[in-house]
N, C-alpha and C positions, 0 to 999 in steps of 0.2 A: 227727558230729551224728545222733541216732536219727531216725527217720520221724517218731514223736510230738512232737519238739521243735518249739515253733513257732519257723517263721522270719520276720523283720521283713518288711513289705511290700517288695519290690523286692530282697530279699536281704539280705546284711550279715551282722555278727557276731551270735552268739548274746546278747552283753552288749548290743545295742541294745535299744530299748523297743520292746514287743510291743503294739500297737493292739487291743485286743479289743472295740472299740465294736461289731462285727458280728457279734461271735459268739455261739453258741446259749446260752441259759440254762437251764441243766440242772435247778437247785432252788437256792433260798435256803439260807443257813447261819446258822441263829438261833443266838443266845447269844453270849457273850463283850462285849469294850468296843466291838468295831466295829459300827456299824449299817448299813455298806454292804458285804456279804458275801453271795457267790454261787459257786456251781459252774458254771463256763462251759467250751466247747468249742468247736472249729472248727466242728464238725456236731453236731447233737442226738444222732446216732446214735452217737459216737465211744464207744468201750469205756472203761471205769472209769479205766484207766491214761493216756489220753489227755483226763482232764479235768483242771481246774487250778482252784483256789480264787481268786477273785478278791478282795483286800482293797484298797480305798481307803486313803491316809493318814489318822491318827486325829490327834488335836490334841495338843497340850503338855499337861501337867498343869495350867496356868492357863489353858487353851483362847484363848491370846492369839495361838496361830500353829499351823502344821500341825508333827507330830513327824516326824522321821524312821524311822517305822517300818518302810517300803519298803527303806531302805538299810541296816537293821539286819537285816531278815529276807534280803535278797539276799548280804548279806556273811558272815553266819553260816552260809548254805547253801554259799557257795563257800569258806570255812573247813572245814566239815566235809567237804567233796569233797577238799580238799588232806590231811586227817588221815585219811581213808578211813573217816570216821564215817558210818554211814547217816543221810540225812537227807533231808528234803524237799527237791527242786530247786525255786530260786525265779529269777524273771526280772523285771525292771525292767518295768513296764506301763501302759498308759493306757488309760481307759474314758471315753468322751463329755466329754472335755477334764480329767478328776480325773488326779491322779497314784496310784499304786498299783503292786501286784506282783502276780504269779500265782505259786500254789504247786501243784505237781503232786500228784495224789491219791498218797498212799503206799499203798492198799490194791489190790493186783491183783485181777485177775477171780478169783471162786471164793473170796474171803476177806472178811469182813465187819471192821470196825474197830470197838474198844469200848475208851474210855478207861478208865484205871485205877482209877476210881471206880466201875465195875461190879464189879471184883475186890477192891478193898480191904475191904469188909465181911465178906468170908470170914476175914480175919485177926484174930484175938484182940486185944483192944486199941485196935483203930481204931473211930473214930466220925466219921461226916460232920458238919460244922458249917456249915448254911446260913447264908447270907448276911443281915444284918439291913439294914433302910434305914439305919441309920445308919454302918455300917461302908460302903456305898455313897456314901454322902453325902461322907464323909471321904477316900474311896480308900483304905480300909482293908484290907489283906490278910486274908481269912479262913483261920484256922489249923484243920485238923482235926484232931482229937484221936488220937495214936497214928501219924501220919504222920511215919514214920523210915525209915531204912536197912533196918533189921531188917524192916519191914512192906513195902516195896520188894522185898526179897530173897524173903520167902516167897511173895509174887505171883508171882516170875517163877521159884519152883523148878518145874521140869518143862517148863517154856516154853522154845522153841527159840530161838537166836539168829537175826537177819535172815540171810537167805541169803548166802553167801561168808565167812562169820564162823564155821563150824562150831567152830574152834580155840578159840573160847570160849565159856563160858556165858551165858547171857541177862543176867545180872547183871553181868557183866564188861563187856559192851556198854554197858549202862546206865552202869557206871562211865565209860564215854566218853564217853556224853551229859553227865554231870556234870562232867568235864574242858573238854568245850566250853563249858557253862555258866560255869565259873569262867574260862575264858579270854576271854570276850566279856562278863562280868558281867550273865549272864541271871540272874536272881531270882525267875524266874516258873516254876519247874518244881513246879507246883501239880499233882494227881492227873488233872486236866483235859488236861494239855499232854504225856501221854505214854499209849501204849496199847497194846494186844494186837491182832494180826491172827488171827482164828480162820476155820480152814476149816469147810465143810460136815458134815466126818466128825470135828470136834472138834480138830484141830491147832492149836495155839496158838504163835505166833511174838512175839516183840518188834517192834513196828512201828518203822520210821526216825522219828527224831526231828523235830519240826515245831514252828511256832508260836514265832519268836525276836524278836518284834516291839519286846520292851520291853529287848534287850541294849543294850550300848553307849552307853546315855545316850541313848536315840532321843527320849525324851521331853522332853529338856532344851530351853528355849529357846536362841538363838544367844548372849544376853548372858549365861545361866548358864554355856555352853561356856567363853566367853571370860574369865571371872571363877575358875572351879574350875582346881583343879591336878588333872591327869589321873591322875597317880599316887596321889593321896590318894583321888581319886574310887574308883578299882581297888581300893585297899586296904580301901574302906566296902563292898564288896561281899557281901550277906547271902543266904543260903540261906532265903529268908522264909517257904516253907510247911512246911518240916521243922520237926519238934520234935526237942530242946529248941529254943527260939527263940535268934534272932542267932548261929546258927551262920554262920562264913564260907564262902564259895562254894568257897575253895581247901582250908579244912579239911574239907568234907563231901567233896568231889572227892577228896581224899588218902585220906581213910577208905575209900571205894568203891573205891578201887583196890587199897589194902593187903588189903582183905577178898578181892578176887578174884584178886590178885596181877597185875592186869591193867596192867603197867608199860608196855606198848606203847604206851598214850594218852601217857604222860608222854614217852617217848622221841621220840615224833612230834612234841608240842609243841616239844620242845628242837631239832628242826630247822627249825623256823621262824625265818625271818629278817624285818629290815625290810621287804625288798623284795617278798618273798612275802605279808605282811601289806597292805601296800599297793596290791598287785594284787589283792587281794579286795575293797578299798575304792573300787575305780574305778566311777564312776556317770556317767551321761549330764550332759551340760551341763544345769545349772539346777537338779539335784536336790540338790546337797551341797556347801556351801562348803568352802574351804581351812581354815577354823576347825574345821570339825567332822571332816573327813578327817582334820586332825593329831590333834585330842581322840582321837579314836576309835582311831587307831594307837597312840598312847601307851598308852592304856588296856589294849588288846590285849599290847602289849611288856612292859608292866608286869606284868599277869597272867600272862603267859609266865615272866617271871622268877621270881614268887613260885611257880609251879606246879613249875618245876625246881629252885628252890632249896629247896622245901620250907619256905616261908613260912608254912605253916597254923599260927594260933594267935598268930601275932606282930602280928596288927592291935591 
């Protein structure tokens, strides 16, 4: 474990819960659906790479119970590590009795992070669509005009890949992010959920992927998980923000891999087995039921099959 990784009080495994109740608050993080979100660190003077974003659990869609957003984020972080996909490191955490997670800052010292919304307006055909009050009332996702794979590729033209992946273009690494999305059923890859790192001299790198709290059916109630068929749920996964609408997650991922010849991501997914998937879903007592663990495992394994069997377009 590196020196910046939080160690639970009294030692223990990094899989244990990190109590951040006494940590310094660096700043609040506005925006998004999570009202309880802020940057924290063990010490107020900690450098940026030792700062973590605290996020408490969100509510389910019907607000009847807590969603498993922390479990989704930690699981996806672990899956990304297994697949060697650059991603924010996430840990289970608690703050003043609230369950949640911490996600390590992906911006190193000397770099500023700007989401894709900063750069996409430079692409012909793209237009930002502001959310309306009606959209927010019904939970409808806003779709920007012209948010396509071609637009993403244009933004990433001339951008460097994350460190350690110099053998792939930035868009090839982004294809890995889309493969990860397809694997875990993350339909939230909107322009605010990926970013570039820009240095003081103008060097641009693709930032590691982050913010996967809507993956794995995290917002479902326990009753919904008991009723739903996980395989059918996996097959309904849609890349909602992308145009044209209603594209499947596997379909979009397969197209990005084809465009970049980044078959390495599918090859790594193919090497996943049930034991490896279940290991990423290990959670502290009381965080996740056996029903939820089984449901999420089956979702990942069905999406693994579909990615490896080229099931795009068969939904």
